C-alpha positions as CSV (number, residue, x, y, z in Angstrom):
1,M,126.4,172.3,-16.2
2,A,122.6,172.7,-15.9
3,S,120.5,173.4,-19.0
4,F,118.5,176.5,-19.4
5,R,115.3,174.6,-18.7
6,D,116.7,173.4,-15.4
7,R,117.7,176.8,-14.4
8,V,114.2,178.2,-15.2
9,N,112.5,175.4,-13.3
10,A,114.7,176.1,-10.3
11,H,113.9,179.8,-10.2
12,L,110.3,179.6,-11.2
13,P,108.8,179.2,-7.7
14,I,110.7,182.2,-6.5
15,V,109.6,184.4,-9.4
16,L,106.0,183.3,-9.0
17,Q,106.1,184.1,-5.2
18,F,107.5,187.5,-6.0
19,F,104.7,188.3,-8.5
20,S,102.1,187.0,-5.9
21,T,103.5,189.2,-3.2
22,A,103.8,192.2,-5.5
23,S,100.2,191.8,-6.6
24,L,99.0,191.7,-3.0
25,V,100.9,194.9,-2.3
26,V,99.3,196.6,-5.3
27,I,95.8,195.5,-4.2
28,A,96.5,196.8,-0.7
29,L,97.7,200.2,-1.9
30,S,94.8,200.6,-4.3
31,A,92.4,199.8,-1.4
32,I,94.0,202.5,0.7
33,C,93.9,205.1,-2.1
34,G,90.3,204.2,-2.9
35,S,89.2,204.6,0.7
36,K,90.9,208.0,0.9
37,S,89.1,209.1,-2.3
38,L,85.8,207.8,-1.0
39,K,86.3,209.8,2.3
40,Q,87.0,213.0,0.3
41,L,84.0,212.4,-1.9
42,A,81.7,211.7,1.0
43,G,83.0,214.8,2.9
44,S,82.5,217.1,-0.1
45,H,79.0,215.6,-0.7
46,E,78.1,216.0,3.0
47,M,79.2,219.7,3.0
48,Q,77.2,220.4,-0.2
49,G,74.1,218.7,1.3
50,L,74.4,220.7,4.5
51,S,74.6,224.0,2.7
52,E,71.5,223.1,0.7
53,M,69.6,222.1,3.8
54,H,70.5,225.4,5.4
55,K,69.4,227.3,2.4
56,G,66.0,225.5,2.4
57,H,65.6,226.1,6.1
58,M,66.3,229.8,5.8
59,M,63.8,230.1,3.0
60,Q,61.1,228.5,5.1
61,K,61.8,230.8,8.0
62,N,61.6,233.9,5.8
63,R,58.0,233.1,4.7
């Protein structure tokens, strides 16, 4: 019968590969979520900037 140390050494590469793959999945998911958040932030900022530009343009026309 194999000792505990032998069993750990036999399974260690599999466990490390699993953690490596899981970390890559987490990085990919966070990049996807981050890009969606940046799109929403840029869209709301763009809309706010357009409304401010229209207000300024309308004020200049009224003068």
